[in-house]
C-alpha positions in Angstrom: 0.0 0.0 0.0 1.3 3.5 -0.9 1.7 6.2 1.7 -1.1 8.2 0.0 -3.5 5.3 -0.1 -2.7 4.4 3.5 -3.7 7.9 4.7 -6.7 7.9 2.4 -7.9 4.6 4.0 -7.3 5.9 7.5 -9.4 9.0 6.8 -12.2 6.9 5.5 -12.6 5.1 8.8 -15.2 6.3 11.3 -14.2 9.2 13.5 -11.8 12.2 13.2 -8.2 11.4 12.3 -5.7 13.4 14.4 -2.4 14.5 12.8 0.1 16.2 15.2 2.2 19.1 14.1 6.0 18.6 14.2 8.7 21.1 13.5 12.0 19.2 13.8 13.2 15.6 14.3 13.1 15.8 18.1 9.5 16.9 18.2 8.6 14.2 15.7 10.4 11.6 17.8 8.2 12.5 20.8 5.0 12.7 18.7 5.7 9.3 17.1 5.4 7.7 20.6 1.8 9.1 21.0 0.2 9.3 17.5 0.3 7.5 14.2 0.1 10.6 12.0 2.1 13.8 11.8 1.5 17.2 10.2 4.6 19.0 8.9 3.5 22.4 10.0 4.6 25.5 8.0 4.2 27.6 11.2 6.4 25.3 13.2 9.0 24.7 10.5 9.4 28.5 9.8 9.8 29.1 13.5 12.3 26.2 14.1 14.4 26.2 11.0 14.5 30.0 10.3 13.5 31.6 13.5 10.9 33.6 11.5 7.1 33.9 11.5 5.0 31.9 9.0 4.7 34.6 6.3 6.4 33.0 3.3 10.0 32.5 4.2 10.2 28.7 3.7 12.3 27.6 0.7 11.0 24.3 -0.8 14.4 22.5 -0.9 14.5 22.9 2.9 11.0 21.4 3.3 11.9 18.5 1.0 15.1 17.8 3.0 13.1 17.8 6.3 10.4 15.5 5.0 13.0 13.1 3.7 14.6 12.9 7.1 11.2 12.3 8.7 10.3 9.5 6.3 13.6 7.8 7.0 13.1 7.8 10.8 9.3 7.2 10.7 8.6 4.7 7.9 5.1 3.7 9.2 3.7 7.1 10.1 1.3 9.2 8.0 3.0 12.5 6.9 0.8 15.4 5.7 3.0 18.3 4.5 2.1 22.0 4.4 3.4 23.4 1.1 1.8 26.8 1.6 0.8 28.2 -1.8 3.1 25.8 -3.6 5.9 28.3 -3.4 4.1 30.7 -5.7 4.6 29.3 -9.1 2.4 26.4 -10.3 5.4 24.6 -12.0 7.3 24.8 -8.7 4.2 23.4 -6.9 4.1 20.5 -9.3 7.8 19.8 -8.9 7.5 19.9 -5.1 4.6 17.5 -5.2 6.5 15.0 -7.4 9.5 15.2 -5.2 7.5 14.7 -2.0 5.7 11.7 -3.4 9.1 10.1 -4.3 10.4 10.8 -0.8 7.3 9.1 0.7 5.0 12.0 1.9 1.4 10.8 2.5 -0.2 14.1 1.4 0.1 17.8 1.0 -2.0 20.9 1.7 -2.1 23.6 -1.0 -3.7 27.0 -0.1 -5.2 29.8 -2.2 -3.4 32.7 -0.5 -1.6 35.4 -2.5 1.7 36.9 -1.4 2.6 38.2 1.1 1.0 35.1 2.8 0.0 34.9 6.5 -0.6 32.2 9.0 -4.1 30.9 8.4 -5.2 32.2 11.8 -3.7 35.7 11.3 -5.3 38.9 10.2 -4.6 40.4 6.8 -4.9 37.3 4.6 -5.6 37.8 0.9 -6.6 35.1 -1.6 -5.9 34.5 -5.3 -8.8 34.8 -7.7 -10.6 31.5 -7.5 -10.0 30.6 -11.2 -6.2 31.2 -10.7 -6.1 28.9 -7.7 -8.1 26.2 -9.3 -5.7 26.2 -12.3 -2.8 25.6 -9.9 -4.7 23.0 -7.9 -5.7 21.1 -11.0 -2.1 21.1 -12.2 -1.0 19.6 -8.9 -3.9 17.0 -9.1 -2.8 16.0 -12.5 0.8 15.7 -11.3 0.3 13.5 -8.2 0.0 9.8 -8.6 -1.5 8.7 -5.2 -0.6 11.5 -2.9 -3.5 12.9 -0.8 -4.2 16.5 -1.8 -5.9 18.9 0.6 -7.4 21.9 -1.1 -7.3 24.8 1.3 -9.0 28.2 1.2 -8.1 31.2 3.4 -11.1 33.2 2.4 -12.5 35.4 5.2 -15.7 36.9 3.7 -18.7 34.7 4.5 -20.1 34.4 0.9 -16.6 33.8 -0.5 -15.9 31.1 2.1 -18.9 29.0 1.0 -18.4 29.7 -2.7 -14.7 28.6 -2.6 -15.4 25.6 -0.3 -18.0 24.3 -2.7 -15.7 24.9 -5.7 -12.8 23.0 -4.0 -15.1 20.1 -3.2 -16.1 19.8 -6.8 -12.4 19.2 -7.8 -10.5 15.9 -7.6 -8.9 17.0 -4.3 -9.2 14.4 -1.6 -10.0 16.8 1.3 -11.2 20.4 1.8 -9.8 22.7 4.4 -11.2 26.2 5.3 -8.7 27.7 7.6 -9.5 30.0 10.4 -13.1 28.9 10.9 -14.5 31.0 13.7 -17.4 29.0 15.1 -19.1 25.6 15.3 -22.0 27.0 13.3 -19.6 27.8 10.4 -18.1 24.3 10.6 -21.7 23.0 10.0 -22.3 25.4 7.1 -19.0 24.4 5.4 -19.7 20.7 6.0 -23.0 21.2 4.2 -21.6 22.8 1.1 -18.6 20.4 1.0 -21.2 17.5 0.9 -19.5 14.1 0.7 -15.9 15.3 0.5 -13.7 14.7 3.6 -13.3 17.9 5.7 -10.2 19.0 7.6 -10.1 21.3 10.6 -7.0 23.1 11.8 -6.6 23.7 15.6 -4.0 26.1 16.8 -3.7 27.5 20.4 -4.6 31.1 20.5 -6.0 30.9 16.9 -9.4 32.0 15.6 -11.1 28.6 15.7 -12.9 27.1 18.7 -11.1 24.4 20.7 -12.9 21.2 20.1 -12.4 17.5 21.1 -12.1 14.7 18.5 -15.6 13.5 19.6 -17.1 16.9 19.0 -15.4 17.2 15.6 -16.7 13.7 14.7 -20.2 14.8 15.5 -19.7 17.9 13.2 -18.6 15.6 10.3 -14.9 16.6 10.4 -12.7 13.8 9.0 -9.2 15.1 9.9 -7.9 17.4 12.6 -4.4 18.9 12.4 -2.8 20.2 15.6 -0.3 22.6 14.2 1.6 23.8 17.3 1.1 21.9 20.6 4.7 20.5 20.5 6.2 23.9 19.5 4.3 25.9 22.1 5.0 23.3 24.9 8.7 23.4 24.0 8.6 27.2 24.2 7.2 27.2 27.7 9.4 24.3 28.9 12.6 25.9 27.6 11.7 29.3 29.1 10.9 27.7 32.5 14.1 25.6 32.5 16.4 28.5 31.7 14.7 30.7 34.2 15.3 28.1 36.8 18.9 27.6 35.7 19.5 31.3 36.1 17.9 31.4 39.5 20.0 28.4 40.7 23.3 30.1 39.7 23.8 27.7 36.9 23.3 24.4 38.8 21.5 21.8 36.8 18.5 20.1 38.4 18.4 16.4 39.1 16.8 14.6 36.1 13.8 13.7 38.3 13.2 17.3 39.0 13.3 18.0 35.2 10.4 15.7 34.4 12.6 12.6 34.5 14.5 13.6 31.3 18.3 13.2 31.2 20.9 11.8 28.8 19.6 8.2 29.2 15.9 9.1 28.4 16.8 11.3 25.5 19.2 8.8 23.9 16.6 6.0 24.3 14.0 8.1 22.5 16.3 8.8 19.6 17.6 5.2 19.4 14.0 4.1 18.5 14.4 6.0 15.2 17.3 3.8 14.2 15.3 0.7 15.3 12.3 1.6 13.1 14.5 2.1 10.1 16.3 -1.3 10.6 12.9 -3.1 10.9 11.9 -1.5 7.6 15.1 -2.5 5.9 14.8 -6.1 7.3 11.3 -6.4 6.0 12.4 -5.4 2.5 15.3 -7.8 2.4 
């Protein structure tokens, strides 16, 4: 089974499929112990790799390199990759999609924003003319072989949200995402116009959308939930607290038990599992 068909089959099961946002190999290593699917978050990758906000700085070769490392370490996990607007040009978008499929990505998200782009939960977003985005989307759909394609709109005007969601659902895209949905009622309205097409919901702490459980999302007819930033924001708080404590203790490190039980042994054990997964895969293919 290909990576795309595996994710497609998982989404078709009852309930809402969670995909956890990862931003580097360490966060992915922790996420892999808890969930079977990962979301390669543009927000997290821009923050981790460049130290910059998610406003269009990501270079596609950097994203390809990251996904290649992820697939090597996590051969059995679903990997949904945020490719923003396809890096502006439709030809580049198609090249990236071909490359990601060869690497072993499970799927991609392609948005309809125009540059300068913004995080989906930020103010000031602008969208391409619908026909221009559909041309790009259809080129990507014609390029992919089995990769799952999520068509995303960042429209903010109510009539335009429904118009674009319906148009995206009418394409050969596998899944539809309206980012920055502000209420449960609007999830219901989008679900209605998207009809039988799988629907994705993006949850981000401090974002514009309501915080909902997987059970609540299932009742609303949502098929996939991506959690873009829990690992990133948890790391932010934990590192801030650890360094504040180090400063207050005049540079004396705490005992591992006082640091949540994490020391050299626990960290090395976590990372060694990445080698083990790869060896199992190589042995199965021998």
